[in-house]
N, C-alpha and C positions, 0 to 999 in steps of 0.2 A: 593595340592593345598591350597596357600595363599587368606584368607578370603580377599573378596570384599571387598576395603576400602569403595566404595560409597552406600552400601548399607542401612545404618544408613540414606543415603540423602533419597534414594529411596524407604526409609518406608512410609507408609500411613499417616498421620498427625493422625490418631487415634492411633496409636504406641505412643503416648507423652502422658505423665501422665496427669488424667484431661481433657480429649479431646474427647468426646463421640461422636456419629452420629452426630448431631444435629449442636453443636460447630464445629467440624471439615467441615462439609458441609458449613456452612458460612466462613469458614479460605478458603476451598477450591474456594467461588464464588471470593472471593475480590485475591486471589493468582493467580489465572487462574491454580489450579490442586492438587489435592490431595496429593504431597507428601511436606514431609518436606522440599526439595530442595525448594520447590515451594513457600513456605512459608518463607524461606530465600532470594529466590529473589524478595520480597514482599515488596521492599524498599519504604524509607519513599516519602514524598511530602514535607515534612518541616519538622523545630524543632522551639520546643519553650525552652527558656532559662528562666529557675528558679533562676539562681545563684543570680541576681542581686536582692537585696531589699529595696523597699521604703518603705516612710512613709506613714501613712493614707493621713497627708498632702501635701505630693509629689505627691501621687498617681493621675493618669490620666486616664479619661473615655477612651475603647476603649482596648490597650495592655492587657495583661498577667503581673499581679503584684503579688509580694509574700510579704508577712507582716509579721512580729511578733507581735502581738498582745493578749491582754488578755480579756477573754471573761468579761462582765458586766453583762450582762442577757438574759433572753430568752424573746420572747414576741410571745408567742401562735396565732395561728388565731381565729377570732370570727366566723369563719364558715369554713366547708371542701374546699369552691371556697379562701380562702383566704391562702400566703405564711405564714412559720412558721420563724420569725426573728430572729436571733442572734446578740446581739449587743454588740460589740469590740471595744478596745481603746487601743494605742500605746503610750498615751501620746502626741500628735502632735495631736489629732482628735476623730473621732470616725466612725466606719463605722458596716453596718451591713451584717453579712451573710445571703442568702434569701433562702428558700429549700423548695418547693411545696409539696414534701414527707420528711416525716424526722423522722426518730427513732436511734437519735445518742445524746440525751441530757443527756442520763449517761456519755457519753465520751467529754462533752463538758458543764462541769458545770462552775457556776458564778467563776472566781478566775484560771483557768486552762489559761495556758499559751500556744498557739498555732502557728502552724507557716499555713499561710493558702497561697495559691496558686491560681490563676485564671482570669478570664476577668472581668474589673470593669466597671461599669458604675454609674452615678449619678444622683441622683433624689433631686433637689433642692442643697440643703447645704450638701447631705449626700452621701459619700460614699458607695454604695453596690454593692457586689461580688454575685451574682444569682449562687446560684448550683456551688461552686467553686471547681476548678480538686482536691486539695488536699487539708484535714484540717489533721495533724498530731500534734504529742505532739513536743512543743519547745526541750525538752532534747532528740530527737530522730531525730536530721536534714538526717540522712540517711535515711529515709524513703520517703524522698521528690527528687523526682528524679531533679537533676541539670539541667542536658539535655534531653530534652524529644521527640521521635521522633513522630512523628504527620503520620499516615497512612491510604491511603486510606479505606474505612471502607462500610459495608452494615447494614442492617436495622436490628437491634438483634444484631451486634457484638459491643463490646468495646473494648477502646485501654487498659484495661490494660488484657481483655483476650489474645489480639495478640503480648503484651508486653511476659505476661504467657510463652504462646507457643514459644517464640524467644527466650526466655532464655533457653529453653529444648535444641531447634535445635542448636543451637551455640555450647551448649557444647558437642552435638552428631558432631559436625561439625570436619572432621577428617584434618589431616596435611597431604598435599599430594604433590606430587613430585612438584615441579617447572615447569613450562609447559617455560616461557618466557624465553631469552637470560637474563645473568645474567646483560650485560650489559647495556641493553635496561633499566631493573629495576631499575639501579644506575644510569641515565640519567634521565629519569622519575621521579624519586623520589618514585616509586609506593610500597606503600606496599604488603605483600603477598597474595592469596586470602584469605584464613580466616581472616586474619587482617583486611582485608576490610569490609568485610563481618561484621567484630564487628565494626569496628569504624563506620558504617552507620546503622546497627541495636540496636547496645546497646552504643552509645556513652558515653564516660566522660566529652568530651570538643566538643563543634562545631566542625565539619569535615567538612577540605573544601575540594576541588576539587579533591583530587588525587585518595584516595578511589574508589569514583565514576567511575571517569578515569580507571583506573585501570579494574575494572568489567567491563565496554563497550568496553575495549579491548579484553578482555576474548573472551565475546561475538560475538564481530566481527571477531578477529582471527579464532573462531569456524568456523565459518561461511566460511570465507575465503579460512581456509584449506580444507573444505569440499570441495570445489568448486574446489578448484585446485587439488583434487585427483580423482576429478572425471573428469575433464578435461584431465590429466593426460595418465587416464585409458582410455580413450575415444581414445586417439590420438596413444593409444598404440595399437590398436586394427589394424589388418594389412587392409590397402587400397586398392585402384590402382588407375593409373592415365588413366585420362579421356580425350582423343585426337581429336579434330575434323579436318576438313580440312575448317571450315568457311563455306563453301557455304548456309548451310540452315543458319545461320546467317544473310547472303549477304541477302539473298530474305525477310528476315523476314525486314532487315532494309530497305530497297529498300519500302516495304508496308509500313512501319512507316512512311518514307516521312520526316523525321526530322535528323539532326547530334546529336548523343548523347551530352551529356555536360560535361564540365572537370570532374567535382562527377562522373557524372555515366561509365565514361570510367574509371578511377580511382578506382571505386570499383569493374567495371567487371575483369580487369588487378590483383586485390588483389583473385577474385573469380578463374577468370582460373589460377592461380598461385598454388591455394588449390587443384583444379578439378586434377593439373598437378601433382598434389605430389603422393606419394606411401603410403600415409596415408589418413584417413578420414578426409574430412572438416567438422567443427562444426563452423557459422561465422553465425554473426548478420548482418544483412542489416538493417540498422537505415534512417530513411527519413523523412522531411517533407512532410504537405500535397501537392499531385501535385508533388513532386519532381524526378518523373520516377522510381520506384522502382519494377513496375510490368515488364517495357520492359527490366531493367537487368534479373530478374528471367528467363524471356523467354529466353533471350540469353542463360543464363546459364544453361537452361534447351533444349536448342536446340545442344550445346556441345556435352550432355551428348548423345541426339539422333544420332549424327552426329560420335560418337564414337562407337554404336550398342548398347546399352544402353537404358533404360525407365528412364523418370520422372514422378514424381509426384507432385502436390500443392495443398496442404491441408489449410482449410479456416474455421474458428469457423462457422459459419451460413450459413445455404442455399444460402441465400442473395448473400452472399456476394462471392461463391462459383460461383453461376452464372454468377455474373459479370465478376470474373476472368475466366470464361469460353468464355463470349461475348468477352472479348477485345484480350484474347488470341486466340481466334479461327479469329477474324480477321487480325492478323499479323503473326500466326504463319504457315509455308508453309507446315507442316504435321498435320493431322487431329490431333483434341484435343476431349476426350473424357471428358463425366462427369458423375460424380460418387454420389448420395445422397442418403438419405432415401426415396425422391421419386421415384427414378428408382426402376419399380419394374418387375417382370415377364419377359417375354422373352427376355426384351430389358436388363436388367440387367445379366441375363443367359448369353448373347449375349456380352456383355462389360466385362464380369469376364473372360469366356474364351479368350476375346481378348489381357485381361491384362498377363492371362496365359502362352499364347503362343507368346506374343511379339509382336503380330498386331496394337495394340494400344502402340503408342510410349508416348504418354504426357496425362495425365488425372488429371482432376482436382477435388476438389472434398470438402466433410466434414471428420468428425472423420471417416466416414464410408469406409474413404482409406487404415487405418489399422486394420479392423475388420477380425479375426479369417481367416473367408468363403474369404477372398480378399489375390490371389498368384499372383507376380509378375513373370513374364518370367527371368527380369535382372534388379531390381530396381536400377539405376545407381546416380540419383540424387532427395534427397525429399527435396522440398520447403513447409513449415509453415508460414502461412501470418498471422498476429496481433495475434503474440507469444503470447503477455500477457492476453491472452484468455484462455489458455492452462496452466496446471500445469508444473513444471518442471519434473515430474515424467513421463510427455507424450512427454516430449522434443525428444526423443529418439526412440519411441515406431514406426514411421514411417520409420524410417532409417534402422532399426532392419528387415524391409519386404524385402531388400536386403543384400546380403551376405557381401557387404563391402559400402554399401550407404555414399555417402556423405551428408549433412545436412544443407541446409541454411534457416535461420528462416527470416522471414522480419517484421516490425513494420511498420504503418504510423503514429505512435506518438511517436516523439522524447523523447530520452531519460534521463533522468538526469544522471549528470556524477555519482553521487554518485549509483543509480542503478543498472548502470553499471557493476559496481565492486561486488554490491550482488545479484542482479537477473540475471544478463548474463555472471557473472563471469568466468565462464568455457567456454566463445566463443570468438574467435577472432570480431571484431567489422571493419564494414565497415559504412563510414556515406555521404550521402546525403545530399550534406548542400543549395544546389541550386536549384531552379527549373529549367523546361527546356523552351525554347523560346516561349512565347504567352499566358504565363499565368498571367494572368493582375493582380494586385492590387487587393484586397478589401476595399473600404471602409468602417470602422466600427465606427459605432457612437452609443455613450451611451444615453438614454432616460428614463424618471420616466414614469411609467404607467399613470401618472395623464396626461401624453398627449396621450394618447392611442387614442381619437377620431381623433387630427389630423395625428397622424403616418397612422391610416388607410383611409385617404383622400390621401395622399402619396401612399400607396399601390394600391389602387384606380387605380392611375395616372398611376402606371407602369403598371399595368396589363390591362389600355387601351392602353397602349405603345408595348405591345405584351411581356411584361417578364413574367419569370414564378416564383413563390414566394415558398418557405419554408416557412412554423411558427411549430417554435419546442414548445412544452410545457412539463414541468418535467415529470407529473404526467397524468396516465389516467381515473382516477374517481375522483368525490368529496373527500374531506377529510376532519375529523375532525381537526384533527392536523394541518395541513400542509393548510391554506386555500386558495393559490393561485389557478387560471384558469389551469382543468386539460384538458387533448387535447378532449376529447368529449366535454365538454361544450364551449369550443373556437371553437369547427369545427361546434356547432349549432348555435352561435352566426353568424358565417365567412359565414355556406351556407346559411345564414336568409339575409345575406347582398349582398353576390355576387353570389347566386343561385348553378346551378349544377357542375359548373365549380371547387368546392372547392370539397377535397378529404381527405379521412381521414386514417391515418398507423399508427398501435401501438401495439406492442407488447402484448398483451392481446387478440386481433383479432383472428378470425381461420385465418390461413396461405395462405388459398385459396384468402380469401378477402384482407387481406394484402398484398398479390402479386399482385393482379389485382389492386388493389390503387396505387401501387406504376408502375406498368407497364402502368396507364393511364396519370399519371405525365410526365414518360420518353418519351411517345409516343406525347404526348402535346394536350390528352383529357382530361385532369383534368391540370388548368392554377396555383392552392393554391393548396398546399399539408401541411394539419394539422399533423403534429405528433409526436411519441416522439423521442427519440433518437436512434429510428431502422433507420435513414436515416446516422447516423455518417459514418459508413462506408460502402460502395459496393453500394453506388449509384450515376449513373453518368449520370446527365442530363445538356448537354453544356446550353442549353437554358434556366436554371433557374439562373438568376442575383441577386437575394434577399431573404436574408435570416435573418430572424425576430427570434429573440428567447425571449419566456417568463421568467419571472424571472429569468433570467442571473444571478444572485446571488448564486442561487442553485445549480450552475453546477458548475464542479472544471474546472480551466484555462484550463488545455488539451483539454478535452472535448469543449469546446467553442471553441477551436482553430478547430477540429477537424470538428464542424458542420461548422465553414465558409468556410471551405475548401470545402464545397458542391456547392460553387459557386465560380466563377470567373473561370471556366473552357469552356467559350465561351469568343465570339470578345465583347458584350457587357460589359459596366460599370456596375460594381457588387456593392452591397451593403450588409454591416451586421448590423443587428439594434436590440443592445442589451436592453432592456426591464427589470426595475430593480422596483423593492418595493419605495413607497416614503420613507420609515423608514429604508433605510440599513448605516448599519454601515460604518464607515470612513475606517476601512479595506475590505471592501468588496467594495466600490466604487473604494481602489485601485487597486484592483484588475482588476475590468472591465476597467479603464483607464491604466494598460498596455496593456490588451488586443488589446485597441483600438490605443496605440502607437506604437505598435512592429507586425510584421507579422510572426516574428524568431520563430519559434517552440522551439527552445532549449531555448533560454531563458525564453519563457512562460513555458516550462515541470521545468526550475528548480526552478525556484520561485512557481508553484503550490508546488512541491514537499515540498520547505521551510514549503507553508501554509498550508498544510495538510497532509503530509506524501507519501509513494510512494505503498501502498500494500506490502502485504506478500515476504519473498525472496526468500522459498521454495513451494508457494502453488502459488494461483490462485487473489488472494485479492488484489483488489487494490486500496483501500482505507486507511488512517491509516497508521502508522508509518510500515514499514515492519517487523513484526515477531519479534523485539526487545523487551525486556524486560528491559537489564539495558544499551542499548546505546541510543542517540538519534542522529539518520543518520545527522541530520542539527547539530547538537552543537559538535558532534564527527565527521565532517566530514572527518578532519585531520589524526586523531586515524584513520579511515577504510582506508585511501590509506596506512597508515603505513603497518598496518594489511596486505593489499594486497600483497607489497611489501616481509614483511616477510615471507607468506604463500611460496610466489612463490619458494625463499631460501631456504627452510624449504624442499620444496616437490621435488625441484631440488636434492638436497641433499641426502635427504633419503626419497623416492619416497612410500617405504612401511611402513612409521612409525616405523622402529623398532629399531632405536637408541636410546639412553638413554632419549633424548629431546622428539624423536618420540612419545617413551612410554606414558610420561607425557601427550601429544598433544594427545592420544589418549583417558585421562581422559577426558580433556577439550571438546574431543568430546562428551562422553557421556554424561557429565554434560549439555551439551545444546540441548542433544539432536539429532546429528548431525550422530552421529556413525550408526544408525541405518538407517536413512531415507540415507545416502552414500551409505550403502550395498545393500536397497532395492534397487537406483538407478543402479548401478553395478550390479545389479541380472538382471534386467530389460532390 
């Protein structure tokens, strides 16, 4: 067997000379991993150019200056609290090198000629360099780094330690077979993989954008190839055609009482085509708030039932599962069962028997639906709602409950174009971009918290008119760090103002108490509901027409849009009031004004992604950039689209990645941790 060329990169940092457990743990903390490769991928955030020499007379405070000087004298401190000063000159003036801890007197005797580099300051007429970064003999200029990377650090870690460790890591970097098309490399003028890392980590000149773009494309291509291979393997699995006669659908639409929108009809046609094909469906149904995804999902499930199979809908929370169960039960002409962790004893046993013998045609539930004890007679279609709450590794688990199950996932959160390629790249996409008739616009306004007394008066008037009001807060308890109002504190204040008509629901309550509060609000017994984001999805109260969101600047735009979607579901005019701190930044204000000016969730989602990032590519994390170390999905969005096309062509020509380029791409997948994840997904 040939030796694995990646072994030196996968070796622990402590295998490098001079790196023990303590330094190794510090390096691992900043690098995000304890391997040599992790350190190589810990890219600088900026560079210091020390090539330009200045004179003392020309030097200005602030930037880094590099001076050629001669030592005049030392001024030792009068006491331990004062610094040690070394007076130097270059013939144009005098400067002081300032040290609060000094043990280098022998290296800087009077008359010594030095090269000094560091940030400059001025006190009166005197130029000062406090603790200069470098002091080297003038006859050894090679000891002064011309271009010095600036890496993110942590307490106890020094740049020289990172530089020394990276010097060894770069020596260990093997020359690997090129995984990119030579035509692409020439067109983009990109260096090789190892050359790009050296250009960024140990530059001889200031790096341009090309090395970083090369490495970003490496990372993006690894993710796109992994998704393309998974997609190809899933689609290669045998499926079956599910064809119905439309009778159940017709009865459901009669109960619904409205005509489907053009977007709903188009999405349903795409789903029907997948269900009719002899391969397994893997489709994402994305739609804005109130766009009618649930009706489309029900009609898809009824087609499976018409074909003699079963259908299941999985939601991430019990609250949302119960909401779906109520909605589907009202529309479906066949029974709809509910399976959650709260269903126990004889009722659970009876339901499990019904799923196993086929007498239960449709079931709604939480992750309990794909537990080992749950067996289906013939699961033809699995629908997964709010897909972003589940990890990619869970995506196919419910589908595996059936021999040839089709899978439809849906989300009420409009997905930015970039994330469609990174998180859902192995799926076909149907998009609902319009709302059904009857969904009114929600007037959104932005207010400072200093106007709270006036706003409370407005809420009182709406309550007197018979409206119901949501009041959403970002915390459930007072915080020493985040000093804005918590749900519990706001509940106490509003209860004192409006009495027993105020209810409270948050994630730290006992489920029974929270569910009771939500039920009271849904039934109209509570008129004002103080809540956290537990009401973001799964709460449908048509009589609620006012949404107040306190400290709205603390939420993501997509989340604010979801919360706003809780109102505007009835006939009454609806309002969303965004309350912000008096001292918010201009950026935060622009975000809120964007929400005020548009109800297009897709526009909002794209802007939210650019401002906050989009979560983890192969996991469940929703905030921050999606798992990338070298790529910026906003800056490199064009590269992402290019990688998507490249991966599609590659996996069509070489689905097993066994050709010359395919074998090199396997190395790429290993470098970026995709190979094992792919194998895990395929094995699952």
